[in-house]
C-alpha positions in Angstrom: -0.1 -0.4 -0.2 1.0 3.4 -0.9 -0.3 7.1 0.4 -2.2 9.1 -2.6 -3.1 12.6 -1.8 -3.5 11.2 2.1 -5.8 8.1 1.0 -4.6 4.7 0.7 -4.5 2.4 -3.0 -5.3 -0.7 -2.5 -4.2 -3.0 -5.8 -6.5 -6.1 -5.7 -5.1 -9.1 -7.4 -8.3 -9.4 -9.6 -7.3 -6.0 -10.8 -9.7 -4.5 -8.7 -8.5 -0.9 -7.3 -9.7 1.0 -4.1 -8.3 4.0 -3.0 -9.8 5.6 0.1 -10.1 5.6 4.3 -10.2 2.2 6.1 -11.7 0.8 9.7 -11.0 -2.5 10.6 -9.8 -3.6 7.4 -12.7 -2.6 5.3 -13.5 0.6 3.0 -14.9 3.2 5.6 -15.5 7.1 5.0 -14.4 8.4 1.5 -13.2 6.4 -1.3 -13.3 5.4 -5.0 -13.6 1.5 -6.2 -12.9 1.1 -9.6 -13.6 -2.7 -11.0 -11.5 -4.7 -13.0 -14.8 -4.7 -16.0 -14.1 -0.5 -15.7 -17.2 0.6 -13.4 -16.2 3.5 -10.8 -17.9 4.1 -8.0 -16.9 7.3 -6.1 -18.4 8.4 -2.6 -19.3 7.3 0.7 -18.6 3.7 2.3 -20.2 2.3 5.3 -18.3 -1.1 6.8 -17.2 -2.4 4.0 -20.5 -1.2 1.7 -21.5 1.5 -0.4 -24.0 3.8 1.8 -24.1 7.4 1.5 -23.8 10.1 -1.0 -21.9 8.6 -4.0 -21.4 8.5 -7.9 -21.5 5.6 -10.0 -20.3 5.5 -13.8 -20.5 1.8 -15.6 -18.6 1.1 -18.9 -22.1 1.8 -21.0 -21.5 5.3 -19.9 -24.5 5.1 -18.1 -24.1 7.3 -15.3 -25.6 7.5 -11.4 -25.5 10.2 -8.4 -27.0 10.4 -5.3 -27.8 8.6 -2.6 -27.1 5.1 -1.6 -27.5 2.2 0.7 -25.5 -0.9 0.7 -24.7 -0.9 -2.5 -27.9 -0.2 -3.5 -30.0 3.2 -5.5 -31.7 3.9 -2.1 -33.2 7.6 -2.1 -33.2 10.6 -4.0 -30.5 10.3 -7.2 -30.1 11.0 -11.3 -29.6 8.8 -13.5 -28.5 8.9 -17.3 -29.2 5.9 -19.2 -26.9 4.8 -22.4 -29.7 6.2 -24.7 -30.1 9.4 -23.6 -32.6 9.4 -21.1 -32.9 10.3 -17.8 -34.7 10.4 -14.4 -34.1 11.9 -11.0 -36.0 11.0 -8.0 -37.0 8.6 -5.4 -35.5 5.3 -5.3 -36.0 2.3 -3.4 -33.8 -1.1 -3.9 -32.4 0.3 -7.4 -35.9 0.8 -8.6 -37.8 4.0 -9.7 -39.8 4.8 -6.8 -42.0 7.5 -5.2 -42.2 11.0 -6.8 -39.5 11.8 -9.8 -38.9 12.5 -13.0 -38.2 11.1 -16.0 -37.1 12.6 -19.8 -37.0 9.9 -22.2 -34.6 10.1 -25.6 -37.5 11.0 -27.9 -37.8 13.5 -25.4 -41.0 12.2 -23.9 -40.7 13.7 -20.0 -43.2 12.2 -17.0 -43.1 13.7 -13.7 -44.8 12.2 -10.5 -45.7 9.2 -8.5 -43.7 6.2 -9.6 -44.3 2.5 -7.8 -41.7 -0.4 -8.6 -40.7 1.2 -11.4 -43.6 2.2 -13.6 -45.4 5.8 -13.0 -48.5 4.6 -10.5 -50.7 7.7 -8.7 -50.7 11.2 -9.7 -48.6 12.1 -12.5 -48.4 14.1 -15.7 -46.5 12.9 -18.9 -45.7 15.2 -22.2 -45.2 13.6 -25.4 -42.9 15.0 -27.7 -46.0 16.0 -30.6 -47.6 18.4 -27.9 -49.8 16.0 -26.5 -50.3 15.7 -22.6 -52.0 14.3 -20.2 -52.3 15.0 -15.9 -53.9 12.6 -14.1 -54.1 9.2 -12.3 -51.7 5.9 -13.3 -51.7 2.4 -12.5 -48.8 0.1 -13.4 -47.4 2.1 -16.0 -50.6 3.0 -18.1 -53.4 5.6 -17.7 -55.3 4.7 -15.6 -58.3 6.4 -12.7 -59.0 10.1 -13.4 -57.9 12.6 -15.3 -56.8 15.0 -18.1 -55.8 14.7 -21.5 -54.6 17.3 -24.3 -54.1 17.1 -27.5 -52.1 19.6 -29.7 -54.8 20.8 -31.9 -56.9 22.0 -28.9 -58.6 18.8 -28.4 -59.2 17.8 -24.6 -60.7 15.2 -22.3 -61.3 15.7 -18.8 -62.5 11.9 -16.8 -61.9 8.5 -16.6 -59.4 6.3 -17.9 -58.6 2.6 -17.7 -55.3 1.0 -19.4 -55.0 4.1 -21.4 -58.5 4.1 -23.0 -61.4 6.2 -21.8 -63.2 4.1 -20.0 -66.2 6.0 -17.8 -67.9 9.6 -17.4 -66.0 11.7 -18.9 -66.4 15.3 -21.2 -64.6 15.6 -24.5 -64.2 19.3 -25.8 -63.5 19.7 -29.4 -60.9 22.1 -30.7 -63.7 23.4 -32.8 -65.8 24.9 -29.3 -68.1 21.9 -29.3 -68.6 19.3 -25.9 -69.5 16.2 -25.7 -71.0 14.9 -21.9 -71.5 11.1 -21.9 -69.4 7.7 -21.1 -66.5 5.6 -22.7 -65.6 1.6 -22.6 -62.5 0.9 -23.5 -61.9 4.2 -25.4 -65.2 3.9 -27.4 -68.3 5.8 -26.6 -71.0 3.6 -25.0 -74.4 4.6 -23.5 -76.0 7.9 -23.5 -74.7 11.5 -23.5 -75.5 14.7 -24.5 -73.3 16.8 -27.5 -73.4 20.7 -27.5 -72.3 21.8 -31.6 -69.7 24.7 -31.5 -71.3 27.9 -30.7 -73.8 26.6 -27.8 -73.3 26.9 -24.3 -72.6 23.7 -22.2 -72.6 23.2 -18.5 -70.1 24.1 -16.3 -66.5 22.2 -16.1 -66.1 23.6 -12.5 -67.9 20.1 -10.6 -64.9 18.3 -12.9 -62.2 20.5 -11.7 -62.9 20.2 -8.2 -63.0 16.6 -8.5 -60.5 16.3 -10.0 -58.4 18.8 -7.7 -57.1 20.5 -10.5 -57.7 22.8 -13.8 -57.5 22.2 -17.5 -53.8 23.0 -17.4 -52.9 21.6 -14.2 -52.9 24.3 -12.0 -52.8 22.9 -8.6 -51.8 19.7 -9.6 -48.3 19.5 -8.2 -48.0 20.4 -4.9 -45.0 21.4 -2.5 -45.2 18.1 -0.7 -44.9 16.6 -4.4 -42.3 18.7 -6.2 -38.9 17.2 -6.3 -36.9 19.6 -4.1 -38.7 18.5 -1.1 -38.7 14.8 -2.3 -34.4 15.5 -2.1 -34.9 17.0 1.5 -36.8 14.5 2.8 -34.8 11.6 1.2 -33.6 8.4 3.7 -30.9 9.1 5.4 -28.7 5.1 5.2 -31.4 2.6 5.9 -31.7 -0.8 5.1 -27.9 -1.5 7.2 -27.7 -4.9 6.6 -25.4 -6.6 8.6 -21.4 -7.1 7.2 -19.0 -9.6 8.5 -16.9 -10.3 5.5 -13.6 -8.2 5.4 -12.5 -7.2 1.7 -9.7 -9.8 0.4 -7.6 -10.2 -2.6 -10.6 -11.0 -5.0 -12.2 -7.4 -4.9 -15.8 -6.6 -3.6 -18.2 -8.0 -6.1 -19.9 -5.5 -8.3 -23.4 -5.0 -6.1 -26.6 -6.4 -7.5 -25.2 -6.6 -11.1 -24.9 -3.2 -11.1 -22.7 -3.2 -14.3 -26.2 -4.2 -16.7 -29.1 -4.0 -14.8 -30.6 -0.5 -15.6 -30.7 -1.2 -19.2 -34.2 -2.7 -18.8 -35.6 1.1 -16.7 -34.4 2.7 -20.3 -37.6 1.5 -21.7 -40.4 3.4 -22.2 -42.9 0.8 -22.1 -44.1 1.5 -25.3 -46.9 4.3 -24.3 -47.8 6.1 -27.2 -50.7 8.9 -27.3 -54.1 7.9 -26.5 -56.3 8.5 -29.9 -58.6 11.9 -30.2 -62.3 11.6 -31.2 -63.4 12.4 -34.4 -64.0 15.9 -34.8 -66.9 18.1 -33.2 -68.3 18.1 -36.4 -70.3 14.9 -36.2 -73.1 13.5 -38.1 -75.9 13.6 -36.6 -78.2 11.7 -38.2 -81.0 9.3 -36.3 -80.7 6.4 -37.4 -82.7 5.2 -41.0 -83.0 3.1 -43.4 -83.4 6.2 -45.4 -80.8 7.6 -43.9 -77.6 9.6 -45.8 -75.7 6.5 -45.5 -72.9 8.0 -43.2 -73.0 11.5 -44.6 -73.2 14.0 -41.0 -75.4 17.2 -41.2 -74.7 20.5 -40.8 -75.6 20.8 -37.2 -76.8 24.7 -36.5 -75.0 27.2 -34.4 -77.6 27.7 -31.7 -76.4 28.3 -28.1 -79.9 26.9 -26.8 -80.0 23.3 -28.7 -78.3 20.1 -27.9 -78.3 16.7 -28.5 -79.3 14.0 -26.4 -76.9 10.9 -28.0 -76.5 7.3 -26.9 -74.1 4.9 -28.5 -73.1 1.3 -27.9 -69.5 0.5 -28.8 -69.0 3.9 -30.6 -71.9 3.6 -33.2 -74.2 6.1 -32.8 -77.8 4.4 -32.6 -80.1 7.2 -31.7 -80.0 11.1 -31.6 -83.0 13.5 -30.2 -82.7 17.6 -30.6 -83.8 18.7 -27.4 -84.1 22.4 -26.2 -80.7 23.5 -24.4 -83.0 25.7 -21.7 -84.4 22.1 -20.6 -80.9 20.5 -20.0 -79.7 23.5 -18.1 -82.8 23.2 -15.6 -82.3 19.7 -14.9 -78.7 19.9 -14.4 -78.9 22.3 -12.2 -81.8 20.1 -10.4 -79.1 17.1 -10.1 -76.2 19.1 -9.6 -76.3 18.2 -6.0 -76.8 14.9 -6.0 -74.9 14.0 -9.1 -71.4 15.0 -7.5 -72.9 13.1 -4.4 -73.1 10.3 -6.2 -69.9 10.5 -7.9 -67.6 10.5 -5.3 -66.4 8.0 -3.1 -67.3 8.2 0.2 -64.4 7.8 2.9 -63.5 9.8 5.9 -62.1 12.9 4.3 -64.7 13.9 1.6 -67.2 13.2 4.7 -68.2 16.1 7.1 -68.7 14.5 11.0 -72.3 15.8 11.1 -73.1 13.9 7.8 -75.1 10.3 9.2 -74.0 8.2 6.1 -70.6 9.1 7.4 -70.7 7.4 10.9 -73.0 4.0 9.1 -70.0 2.9 6.7 -67.3 4.3 9.1 -69.3 1.9 11.5 -70.2 -1.0 9.0 -66.5 -0.9 7.6 -65.1 -1.4 11.4 -67.6 -3.7 12.5 -66.9 -6.1 9.6 -63.1 -5.8 10.0 -63.3 -6.7 13.4 -66.0 -9.6 12.7 -63.2 -10.8 9.8 -61.0 -10.5 11.9 -62.1 -12.8 14.7 -63.2 -15.5 12.5 -60.0 -15.7 10.2 -57.9 -18.1 13.4 -61.4 -20.4 14.1 -60.7 -23.2 12.2 -63.3 -24.2 9.4 -66.0 -26.9 10.4 -69.5 -27.6 8.9 -72.5 -25.2 10.2 -74.3 -26.6 13.3 -78.2 -26.2 14.5 -76.6 -23.6 17.4 -75.0 -21.6 14.8 -78.7 -20.6 13.6 -80.5 -18.1 15.1 -80.7 -14.6 17.1 -78.6 -16.1 19.6 -76.4 -17.2 17.4 -74.2 -13.6 17.5 -71.0 -11.6 18.0 -71.1 -8.6 19.9 -68.7 -5.8 20.2 -68.9 -2.3 22.5 -66.5 0.5 19.9 -66.3 3.1 22.0 -64.5 6.3 20.1 -61.9 6.4 22.4 -60.8 2.6 21.4 -61.1 0.3 23.8 -58.8 -3.3 24.5 -60.5 -5.1 21.8 -61.2 -1.9 19.2 -59.2 0.7 17.6 -60.1 4.6 18.3 -62.0 6.2 15.4 -63.4 9.2 13.7 -67.3 8.0 14.6 -69.4 8.0 17.3 -70.0 5.2 19.6 -71.9 2.2 18.5 -72.8 -1.5 19.9 -72.2 -4.0 16.7 -73.9 -7.3 16.5 -73.2 -9.8 14.3 -75.5 -12.8 13.1 -74.5 -16.1 12.4 -71.1 -15.4 11.8 -69.9 -18.7 11.5 -73.1 -19.6 8.7 -72.2 -16.4 6.8 -68.1 -17.1 6.9 -68.9 -21.0 5.2 -71.0 -19.4 2.9 -68.4 -16.7 1.4 -65.5 -19.9 1.6 -68.5 -21.5 -0.1 -68.0 -19.3 -3.3 -64.4 -18.7 -2.7 -64.5 -15.6 -1.0 -60.8 -15.0 0.8 -61.5 -13.5 3.7 -58.6 -10.4 3.3 -60.0 -9.6 -0.2 -64.1 -9.5 1.4 -62.3 -7.1 4.2 -60.3 -5.2 1.8 -63.3 -4.8 -0.5 -65.6 -3.2 1.5 -63.2 -1.6 4.3 -60.4 -0.3 1.9 -59.4 3.3 2.3 -61.7 3.9 -0.7 -64.7 3.3 0.9 -67.9 2.8 -0.1 -70.6 4.9 -2.0 -74.1 5.3 -1.5 -76.4 4.4 -4.4 -79.6 7.4 -5.2 -82.4 4.9 -6.1 -83.3 3.6 -2.6 -86.7 2.1 -4.4 -89.9 2.1 -2.6 -88.8 -0.2 0.4 -87.0 3.0 1.5 -83.6 1.2 2.3 -80.8 3.0 1.3 -77.8 0.5 -0.8 -74.0 1.3 -0.7 -71.4 -0.4 -3.3 -68.0 -1.5 -2.5 -64.9 0.0 -3.8 -64.7 -2.7 -6.6 -68.3 -3.0 -7.2 -68.7 -6.6 -5.8 -70.4 -6.3 -3.2 -73.8 -4.4 -2.3 -74.7 -3.4 1.1 -78.6 -2.9 1.7 -80.4 -2.0 5.1 -83.2 -4.1 6.3 -86.2 -3.2 7.9 -86.8 -5.6 11.4 -89.7 -7.9 9.9 -87.1 -8.3 6.6 -84.0 -9.4 9.5 -86.3 -11.7 11.1 -87.0 -13.0 7.4 -83.8 -13.9 6.8 -82.8 -15.3 10.0 -85.7 -17.8 9.7 -85.4 -19.1 6.3 -81.1 -19.1 6.8 -81.0 -22.3 8.3 -83.0 -23.7 4.6 -81.3 -20.8 2.6 -78.1 -22.6 3.0 -78.7 -25.6 2.6 -80.2 -25.1 -1.4 -77.0 -22.7 -1.5 -75.0 -25.6 -1.1 -77.1 -28.1 -2.9 -77.3 -26.0 -5.9 -74.2 -24.0 -7.0 -76.2 -22.9 -10.5 -79.0 -21.0 -7.9 -80.2 -17.7 -9.1 -81.1 -16.6 -5.4 -79.1 -13.6 -3.8 -76.1 -14.7 -2.5 -75.8 -13.9 1.4 -72.3 -12.6 2.9 -72.8 -11.3 5.6 -75.7 -9.8 8.1 -75.3 -7.2 10.8 -76.6 -4.6 13.4 -75.2 -1.1 14.5 -76.8 0.5 17.7 -76.2 4.0 18.3 -76.4 5.8 21.5 -78.6 2.9 22.7 -81.5 3.5 20.7 -81.0 4.0 16.9 -81.1 0.7 15.1 -79.3 -0.2 11.7 -79.6 -3.6 10.3 -77.3 -4.3 7.1 -77.1 -7.3 4.6 -74.4 -8.0 2.6 -74.9 -9.4 -0.9 -73.0 -10.3 -4.1 -73.5 -7.5 -6.6 -75.3 -9.4 -9.4 -74.6 -7.1 -11.9 -70.5 -6.9 -11.4 -68.7 -7.1 -14.6 -66.5 -5.3 -16.8 -69.0 -4.4 -19.6 -71.5 -1.7 -19.7 -74.8 -2.4 -18.3 -77.2 -0.6 -21.2 -80.3 -1.5 -19.5 -81.1 -2.7 -15.9 -84.7 -4.4 -15.3 -86.9 -5.6 -12.4 -89.5 -7.7 -13.4 -92.1 -9.0 -11.6 -94.8 -10.5 -14.0 -97.0 -8.2 -12.6 -98.6 -4.9 -14.6 -99.7 -2.9 -11.4 -97.4 0.0 -11.1 -94.7 -1.9 -13.1 -93.4 1.1 -15.3 -91.1 4.0 -14.5 -90.9 8.2 -15.4 -89.9 8.5 -19.6 -88.0 11.2 -19.1 -85.5 9.9 -17.0 -82.3 8.3 -18.9 -83.1 4.7 -19.3 -79.1 3.7 -18.9 -78.9 4.5 -15.3 -82.5 3.7 -13.8 -83.8 0.5 -13.3 -86.8 -0.3 -15.2 -89.8 -2.7 -14.8 -92.3 -5.1 -16.4 -93.9 -2.8 -19.1 -91.1 -0.6 -19.9 -89.4 -3.9 -21.3 -89.5 -4.0 -25.2 -87.8 -7.0 -26.0 -87.6 -10.8 -26.7 -84.5 -12.6 -25.8 -83.6 -15.4 -27.9 -81.0 -18.0 -26.8 -78.9 -21.5 -27.4 -81.9 -24.4 -26.5 -79.3 -25.9 -23.9 -78.9 -22.3 -22.4 -82.0 -21.7 -22.3 -83.2 -25.2 -20.8 -80.8 -24.4 -18.2 -81.9 -21.8 -17.0 -85.9 -22.2 -16.9 -84.5 -25.4 -14.8 -82.9 -23.5 -12.1 -85.6 -20.8 -12.0 -88.2 -23.6 -11.0 -85.8 -25.1 -8.5 -85.2 -21.2 -7.2 -89.0 -20.8 -7.1 -90.1 -24.1 -5.4 -87.7 -22.9 -2.3 -89.2 -20.1 -2.0 -93.2 -20.7 -2.4 -91.5 -23.8 0.4 -91.0 -20.9 2.6 -93.9 -18.5 1.8 -91.8 -15.8 0.1 -93.7 -13.6 -2.0 -92.8 -10.2 -4.4 -89.4 -11.3 -5.5 -87.7 -10.1 -9.1 -86.0 -11.2 -11.5 -82.9 -8.1 -11.6 -81.6 -8.8 -15.7 -79.1 -6.4 -16.8 -78.7 -6.3 -20.4 -75.2 -5.5 -22.3 -75.7 -4.4 -26.2 -73.3 -5.7 -28.9 -73.2 -3.1 -32.0 -74.6 -5.4 -34.8 -73.1 -4.6 -38.4 -76.3 -3.9 -39.9 -76.3 -0.8 -37.9 -72.4 0.4 -38.0 -72.9 -0.2 -42.2 -75.7 2.3 -41.6 -74.3 4.8 -38.6 -69.8 4.4 -39.3 -69.3 7.7 -41.9 -66.5 7.3 -43.9 -63.1 7.1 -42.4 -61.5 10.7 -43.8 -65.2 12.4 -43.5 -64.5 13.8 -39.8 -60.8 13.9 -39.4 -58.4 16.8 -38.8 -55.0 17.2 -40.8 -52.3 15.3 -39.3 -54.7 13.1 -36.7 -52.6 10.5 -35.0 -54.0 7.1 -35.2 -51.5 5.7 -32.7 -53.5 3.6 -29.3 -57.0 4.4 -31.7 -60.1 2.1 -30.2 -61.3 0.4 -33.2 -65.4 -0.8 -33.6 -65.1 -4.5 -33.6 -66.1 -6.4 -37.0 -68.5 -8.7 -34.8 -70.6 -8.4 -32.0 -70.5 -11.8 -29.9 -68.8 -14.9 -31.2 -70.0 -18.6 -28.7 -66.6 -20.7 -28.9 -65.5 -23.6 -26.5 -64.4 -23.1 -23.0 -61.0 -22.9 -23.1 -60.2 -21.4 -19.1 -56.2 -20.5 -19.5 -58.0 -17.5 -22.2 -60.4 -16.2 -20.2 -60.3 -12.8 -19.6 -61.2 -12.2 -15.8 -62.7 -14.3 -13.2 -66.4 -14.7 -12.4 -67.2 -12.5 -9.4 -68.4 -13.2 -6.0 -72.3 -14.0 -7.2 -71.1 -17.0 -9.3 -70.3 -20.6 -8.0 -71.1 -23.0 -10.8 -69.6 -24.0 -13.7 -69.7 -23.2 -17.3 -73.0 -24.3 -19.6 -73.1 -25.6 -22.3 -74.1 -25.0 -25.8 -76.5 -27.0 -28.4 -75.0 -24.8 -31.4 -71.4 -26.1 -30.0 -72.6 -29.8 -30.0 -73.3 -30.0 -26.1 -69.6 -28.7 -25.4 -69.3 -26.5 -22.4 -68.8 -22.5 -23.7 -67.7 -19.5 -23.5 -68.5 -15.9 -25.4 -65.9 -14.2 -27.3 -66.4 -10.4 -27.2 -64.0 -9.4 -30.6 -61.8 -6.4 -29.0 -63.0 -6.6 -25.7 -63.1 -10.1 -24.0 -63.5 -13.7 -23.4 -65.8 -14.7 -20.6 -67.0 -17.9 -19.2 -70.8 -18.3 -19.8 -72.3 -19.6 -16.6 -75.8 -19.3 -15.3 -76.8 -16.0 -15.0 -73.4 -14.4 -16.1 -72.1 -13.8 -19.5 -75.1 -15.6 -21.0 -75.6 -14.9 -25.2 -78.5 -14.0 -27.0 -80.2 -11.8 -29.9 -82.8 -9.6 -29.7 -84.6 -6.9 -31.8 -85.4 -3.3 -30.4 -87.7 -1.0 -31.5 -86.3 2.8 -31.2 -89.4 5.1 -30.9 -88.8 8.4 -31.0 -91.8 11.2 -29.8 -90.2 14.2 -32.4 -91.2 14.2 -35.7 -87.7 14.1 -36.7 -87.5 10.8 -35.3 -88.0 7.6 -37.1 -88.8 3.8 -35.7 -86.5 1.0 -37.1 -86.4 -2.5 -35.8 -82.8 -4.0 -35.9 -81.5 -7.0 -34.3 -78.9 -6.9 -31.2 -76.6 -9.4 -30.0 -76.6 -9.2 -26.3 -74.8 -10.6 -22.9 -77.3 -11.2 -20.2 -76.9 -11.2 -16.4 -79.8 -12.1 -13.9 -80.4 -12.8 -10.3 -83.6 -13.3 -8.0 -83.9 -10.6 -5.7 -85.9 -8.8 -3.3 -86.6 -12.6 -1.2 -87.3 -11.2 2.3 -91.4 -10.9 1.7 -93.2 -13.3 3.1 -96.8 -14.0 2.7 -99.2 -13.5 5.2 -102.9 -13.4 6.5 -103.1 -9.8 5.8 -101.3 -9.6 2.3 -104.2 -12.0 1.9 -106.9 -10.0 2.8 -105.2 -7.1 0.7 -105.3 -9.2 -2.1 -109.0 -10.5 -2.4 -109.8 -6.3 -2.4 -107.9 -6.1 -4.9 -109.0 -8.7 -7.1 -112.3 -7.0 -7.2 -110.9 -4.7 -8.7 -108.2 -5.5 -10.8 -107.3 -8.2 -13.4 -105.5 -11.0 -11.5 -102.4 -10.2 -13.6 -102.1 -6.6 -12.2 -102.2 -8.0 -8.3 -99.1 -7.3 -7.1 -99.9 -9.3 -3.7 -100.6 -13.1 -4.6 -100.7 -16.8 -3.0 -96.8 -18.1 -3.0 -97.9 -21.0 -5.4 -99.9 -18.2 -7.8 -97.1 -15.6 -7.7 -94.3 -18.0 -8.7 -96.5 -19.7 -11.6 -97.1 -16.5 -12.9 -93.2 -15.3 -12.0 -92.5 -18.3 -14.4 -94.7 -17.7 -17.1 -94.2 -14.2 -17.6 -90.4 -15.0 -18.2 -91.2 -17.7 -21.0 -92.4 -15.1 -22.8 -89.7 -12.8 -22.5 -86.6 -15.5 -23.4 -86.9 -18.0 -26.3 -85.1 -20.5 -28.2 -82.9 -19.6 -31.2 -84.4 -20.9 -34.5 
């Protein structure tokens, strides 16, 4: 060894060289280490490991300067890639993690939150083309709420999924037109309103408030998200693993293969500009056999007019001219409730005086306690003692917390969990993981309240991931459920394809020793990634079975008299459906249950005939220079029935599904999947992902509208709901009185066996075999 400028040099036999300070024979303090292959580290050492501030230079020309801990890039630092990209920000164990900014070799840039090497959380991306996005990310893709701006002046405010517009939003065209509506995987899907250029659309203020920033991103990055503040808060020499080795003649290994690991980090993860919509000067004719064959009419520039439209997978199927003043009035009337529906419920967006906040927080605290309490209990078959009112778990939750409960922001309350072993077994029967169940209902995202309580006056909540529905119960309904629970358990266990509501928990909250609220947790029968275009509650009666015609049909649950479709299904699929409906009706009849319904969800696929009528020429409405990267196109086929292949399925079934795949007559009695080109592939099960064909008459009240009968391919979702209404003598007398004035089909209360017969007869009239 020899002294060089006050430091010592150690030349190892393998050619590595260390110049710096030692402690107990190990590099410690300031030092420079050069590996034989050319990698150089210069900076702080601690007990033989690179820890502190330092700079690494690789033979490839890549360079890192910043915080290092135990040989890993950890803290805050800047990395220069050989390809020309530069990342400056937070690191965790050699991976971008935290707040950071990356400039890519093609001059694209991203600034915001990273997780495990990919953008996740809030961030903004600028493309070299001039387009930009500000909003939420997940797994390196645009996902959640955000604003996309195109260089031509278009912008979109709303929700995204995996890089596509998905959910509600507002699209502003450069010429001043607006479209307020919904999208599915980049295509318009559902109802919306189009405001031509020159008209006055509703204010976007509520959207800006919901996002937390405006169209220019003002307010997006606060001081806590700035790179400077992150740099100040960089971890101080964390991850101090034990080190017992002494430096040997073979030298110090290149930690973590640092000579080649950064290469994959320089990838731009294939992120391209999401496509724009066709121009605001869209075609506006209504579906008609005598249409202009794709040519668009010129929209009048009238600030009092707007167009209500309905799309299916990007195809315009309906359009009505509406008076803008009426739309503006309706928008003001619904403004408060709309914002309330859109926001998810959590502790941070509810005032403490809001009753719903207390109920939901109490419910989450109680379910978390019950599930956690039962998790270590060994699985066993239910006993007779597990049923009834006495089979319960009770716990008091004081606000300040106790030996068994955490402190919370709600009021003091008492929690009661009915028949916990029974419902635990039901959840396991449907393969619901305890942790996933708890996180779905009790996660940070919270619950959201549904706006249509129905005639019963019950309040409905939806879990964060839409998998579960929570409904408040009357005392009489709770008694019926407890009474029927033993037979219900046996029925669900015996018939895995049952369409009857799936119950997963029954609870009661008591506040101030007086106010009692009862809840039941159910599987969401309409849980699917497909958009449900129509919902129906079907009982097979006519008395009051219609809805307000002015309400949007894609957001309300309609009734028997609103149904104008007949569904044609594969012969074996229909046979399986009605076999199970008969079994379920026999079960409900044995319990004297009446007034139940079939909840029917319909997802429409745009038919070939409609696309030929409505699709404009490819260049009719394009702007000059428009990029087609990432563009969503209308699929060429509506749906295809294919042989079941478990490995090719897109998603797993929801919590309401337990049975196996169904067989189809059209495919030689083999198990089948339904393939939706450009969308997904699903397993066909009873009540879930069931393909059918139907026709629908588009009837408009306006003189400029036309009436056209078109065939549709549809995907159906269904289940039997409202099964907690028990027939009794009082209702029998009410029935006798009504029968003197009404036709039997209009009577809402009939004896159980008559109700079941009428229910099945009605369904047989709307579901038919394919010809």
